[in-house]
N, C-alpha and C positions, 0 to 999 in steps of 0.2 A: 249562655246555655249549651251543656253539652248536647252534641248530637248523637252519643252512642248510648245505650242501653245501660243499666246497672250492672255494676260486677257481679258475675254470675248469672244473668239473665240474658237473654237471647231473642234478637230481632228474626223474623222467619218471612223474609223475601219470597217471590212466588216460587223460586228455585229449592229452598231451604223448606218450605211448607208443604210443597208438591212430595220432598222426600219422607217428612214427618208422617203426611197423609198416607203415603205408601206404605210407612210401617204399621199404621194405625189400620188400615183396609186389610193388611195379613193378619193382624192380631184379633181384627173380628170375624173375619171368615174361618181361620180354624177354631177359635171360643167357639164361633155357632157351629161346627162342626161336631164339636163333641156336646153338644145340648146346652151351653152356657148361655144364661140371658143376659142383658147388660142391664146396669143400675148405676144411678149416681147419687151424690149426696150435696151438701155445701161446702164452699173452700172455706168456709170461716166455720170453726167448732168452740165449743168452750175449752179453755187451756187445760181445764178438768181431765177432759178426756183423753188428751197424751200422757198427763202426770201420774192419772191413774195407770196408765198400763206402764210407764217407763219410768216412773218416779219424777222428783223435780228436777234433777240433773238436765232432764231434755229440755227445760226451759231456755236454758243457753243457746241452743239450736233452733230454736223456734223465730217466728216474725210474730210477735205477739203484742198485744196493747190492750188497755181498757177502753170499752166503746162509749160510746154518748149516754147508753144505759148505763152504765157502772160495771159492765160484766167482762171479766177477764175474758179475752178469744184470741184465737190464733189462727194463722192459715196454716191447713193441714198439711203436716210435714210426712203424713202416710195415710194408707186407705183404712187400714183393719179396723181402727177404733170406729170409726164410721159404720163400715159393716157390721160389727158388735152391735154398736147402738140399734143400727136399722132392724136387725135381725131379732133383737131380745124385745123392741116395740111390737112385732107382729108374730111372733115365736108361734103362738098355738093356730095361727090360720097360714101360716107359710107350709106348701108342699116340701116332703123331707125326699132325700136331702135336698137344700137347696144349692141351686148351680147359678152363681153369679159372677161376672166379670164386669170390671170398669175401665177406663183410662182417663183417671185424674192428672191434672196437672199439681204438683206437689213443692211445697218449699221449704227449703233449711236451711238457716242462715248459721253456714259452718265454711271452712277454709275451702276454697277451691283446688282441686288437682285435677289432673285427667281423669276423663271420666265422670267427674262428680260436680255439678254445678249449684246455684241454690235455688235452682227449680228444674224439674225436666217432668215429662210427661211418663206415666207408669201404668203399665198393663198388669192388672190384678185380678187373678181367678183365684177362686176359693170353693169348695165345698163345705156344708155344714148339715151335719145331723147323721154323718155315717162313721162308724169306730172300724170296720174292715179294712186291711189292709189294701182290698181290692180299688179303693178310694185313692188311696196313696198312689198307687200304680197309674190309676185313671189320671192324674194331676202331672205326674213325670212325663206320660204320654204328650200330654197335650201342650205341655212345654216345649218338649223336644220337636214336635211336628211344629212349633211355632218357629223353629229355628229352622229347622229341613225345610220349611215353605218358603223362606228367604234365600235358598241355593245353597246353604250351608251344608256340608259332608263330614263323615268322621274326621276327616284329615283336617277340621278346621275348628270343631268344639269337642267337649267332652263332659258328661253330667256325672258329676262326683257326688255320692251320697253316703248317708251312714245313718245310724238309728241311734237314738239317745240312750233308749233301753238297753242294746248291746254295748253301748259305750260306758253305761252305769254298772253293768255287771261285770266288764272289762274292768273297770276301774275297783270294782270289789273284789276280785277276785287277784287283785294287785294288793290289796289292803289299804286303797286309798280313803281314808275317812271321809264321811258324807260331807262333813263342814269344808272339807277341802275343795270338792268335785267343783264348785264355780270358779275358783282361780285355775284349776286345771284345764278347765274350759276354755279360759281365758287364754292361756298358753297355745292349748293346741290350736286355737280357731288361729293364730300368727305362725304355726310351726312352718310353715312354707316361706314366710318373709322377715325369717330374721335367723341369724346363726344359731347351731346347735348348741352354743356354749351359753348362748343367751336363754334361750329355754330352760337349759339346765338350770341356771342361777335363779329363773323365775320359780319354777317348779318347786327346787329347794326352798325358796322364800316362802312358798304356800305351806311348805311342810314334811315335803319328802326329802327321801336320804339322796344323795347324788348317786349311788348306785341306782337307788329306784327310779329315780327321774331318766338316766340313761338307759334304762331297761324299758319303762314307758314309752319315750320316744322309740327305740330301734324297733318295739313289736306294732308301733301306730304305724310307721312306715312299710312295716313287714306284712301288714293287713293293706296294703293300697292295691288295687286291682284284681284280687285274689278271694276276698273275703276276710273275715277276721277268725276264723275258726284256726287257722296256723298260728295266729299270733295269740291267741288264748293261750295255745299249749295245752299239755295234759291236765292242767290241774283248773281247767273251767269248769265252772258249776253248772249246774241244770239251769240256774236263769240266763245265763248266757248262751246255753245251746239253744234253750226256748226262744230268746230273743233272735238267733241267727236263724231259726225255721222261720220268723214272721219276715227277714229279709230274703230268704229264699224263696217265699212267696211272692214276694214283692218283685222280683228280677223274672219271674216266670210269667207274671201277669203282665208286666210291662213287656215282654218278648211276645205275647199273646197278642197285645194292642198294636205294637208296632214292627212284629216279625223279628226274624233270628239275626237282624243287623244289628238289633240294640245292643248286642254284646260289644259292637265294634266302637260305641262309646259311653257306654253306662258301665261305671268302676265304682268298686267300695273305697271307701277312704275316711277313715276312724277319727283324722283330722277334721272333718267336714262338721262344725257344732254350731254354725249360724252365729256363734257370739250373740245370742239374743233369747233371756232365760225363759220367755214362756213356750219355749218348744218343748214338746213331749216324746217326739215319735221319730219318724223318718223325716230326717233333713238332706236337702240337696243344694248344690250349686252347680251352674251352668258356665264354665270356661272356655276361652280360645284355648286352642291346644298349644300353643305356643307361651301363653301366661304372661302375655305382653299388656295385657287389660285386666282392669277389675271384673268380677263375676258378672256377666251377662243377663244371670236369672238367679234367683234364691227364693226357698221358702221350705215348708215342711208343715208338720201337726203340731199343732196348738190347743190342744183337747181343753184345757183349763182357762183359756181368754176370755171367752164370753161369759162365763160364769163371774169372772173378776169384774168385767165390765158392765156388762147388762143383766147381771144374776140371773143369766139362763146358761142350764149346765147342758150344754151341746157340744159334741164333739165337732173339731173343726180343722181344716186343712187349707194352707193357699201357698200361692207363688207371688211376687214380682218381677217383673220385666221392665227395666228402664230403656227409653229410646237414645238417652246419651251414648252409654257403653256400646249397646247394639248396634247403633249409627257409626259408630267407628269402627267396629268391626265390619259390617258388611262396608262402608266404603274403603276399607284397607284392601278387601277381597272384590272389589270393583262389582259390589251387587247393590250399589244404592244409585247408580246413574238413571234416575228417575226427575226429570226435569218438569218444567210446569207443563200443566196438562197441554195436550197439542189442541188446536183449533179445528173442528171438522171443516168446516167451510169459509172461506171470504169471498164475498158477491161483489163482483166488479161491474164497471159500466165506462164502456168508451165514450159516453155522451153524457153531459150534465143534466139534459132532458130526462134521462132515464131512472134520475134518484127515487120518483116513485115506484117504480117497478123494482129497483133492488131494495127498498126499505119493505114492500109486499112479498118478495120471496124472501127475505131476512125472517119475516114474521112467521111465513106457511115452514120454512127449514126450522126455527125455533119451537114452534108447536107438533115437531116430529120429534124432539129431545136432541135435536142437534144444537152444539155451539156455532155461532155464527158472528162474524164483524164484516164491515165494510167501513168505507171511508167516511168520516163524518162532515167533510167539506167537499167541493170539486176538487178532483187532481186527475192529473193525464194516467191512461192506462198502464203505463211503465210503471209509473210511481207507486200505484195500487197493487201491483205484482209484486214490486218489491217488497212492499209494505206486508203484504201477505206471508211473502217466504221469512221475514223477519218475524211475523206473528207464529210461524209454526203451523200454517193451515195446512190440514191434508189436501184439499182441494179448491181450487177456483171456480168458483161458476161466473162467466164471463156474459155480460148481457150486452147486446149490439142492436142498434134500432132496428134494423131490416130482420134481423132473427126474432127479436122481441114480436114485431108484427107478424110472423109466423108461427107465434107461441114457442119459441125454440131458445135454447143456451147451448153454451159451450162449458163443459166440465173438464178441467186442466187436472190432472195427478199430479202434484208436485213433487212425488217422490220420482219419478221417470219422466215427466213430460207428455206423456200420452194424453189424449185430447178424445172426447166424442162430442158429437151434438146428440140432444135429448130434445124430446117433447117435454115441456115443462110440466104438465097436468099429469101425462102419463109417469113422468120420473117422481112427482112427489106422491101419486097416487101407490106406486109401486114400492115407496120407501113405507107408507102406514104411518101410523103414530105410536111407535114402542115408547114403553115407560122409560128404558135405555138402550143405547144404542153403541157399536162399534164406530158411527162414522161413517162407513163404507157407502158408496154413493150405489153399489150394484148390488 
């Protein structure tokens, strides 16, 4: 039997788990700052929930089977269908807008590549029940704040966004037939990842003339970073201009939420379409500046999805941010150096007869919220001190017979070796019984 995990799955030893926990802590902290509340759903859902959203072709990417009750089920590959199902079930009772987030483990049976495994943990943040563009701004501000809170700055990441209403009006102005739009989207979604000649070929296959295909690509590139009006040209329709006014309100709202510095990393890009048919409005993706990795985050407005899945006509928007690509980016920037949690105290004694006192002191420290370890069998003091250092303890509490009789102990700081002798009862009383603790003894 192999001792390794299945292909595309990960073991989380304490070091790796600490990194994952650090990512989740930041996600939760920022989400709650934005007044999102956490929810979860089952990891196993009816297969139909996913085929209803994405079509039968999604089955090839699922871990699916027939359960003992004869039901077709699948491990969740994404969270949005579960969200839609849950909101629909209590739509009339929920306060609007619904502001929910979750951090599920997701599963997809697909080819592994850099930044994509067969399982990952993903932050999902969604707003349901609000049509105004201020909700779109709130969402991207939350996503950007997530990234910034990890220590990434304008030199590290960029948020590229577009609006499908702008793009649809833009394509209509260029004479692209409505039935051709999905095929055009598919090309634009890969515009930066394939040669221009390949994009032209695929656009002509979709029905555009070679000249129109080249013109479209040139105008999309011209829109990047500056907005679409220059790319739309003098023939821009009223619909195009109206859609762009929505984008301008969006940018103004984002700047109000995050300050003028938002302009350093927020860029318009008509090639951002997200590749998913259910998006209806503003869409965005977060990339590392060098584009060495896949998108760190992506999302947008999907106003029709809850009606299609749950039968409830509510506007909705959301984003997903996975731990795999984000972890790679943070590691590359030296921002994921979070080892296993440090131990607050190691209680040691230089006499085996003091084991009961050691255990009692460990009990009192733990009751005050501190993490505590001690030797589980008699050991020389030198060996205990070495074990304390290996465990990453912040402080060692050293008990000696004479000191214990006097109600005292020695507290040694591992970082600088400094020591002080304290009255145990006074020291514990001063520590209190906090809910959480930094582990400092003073």
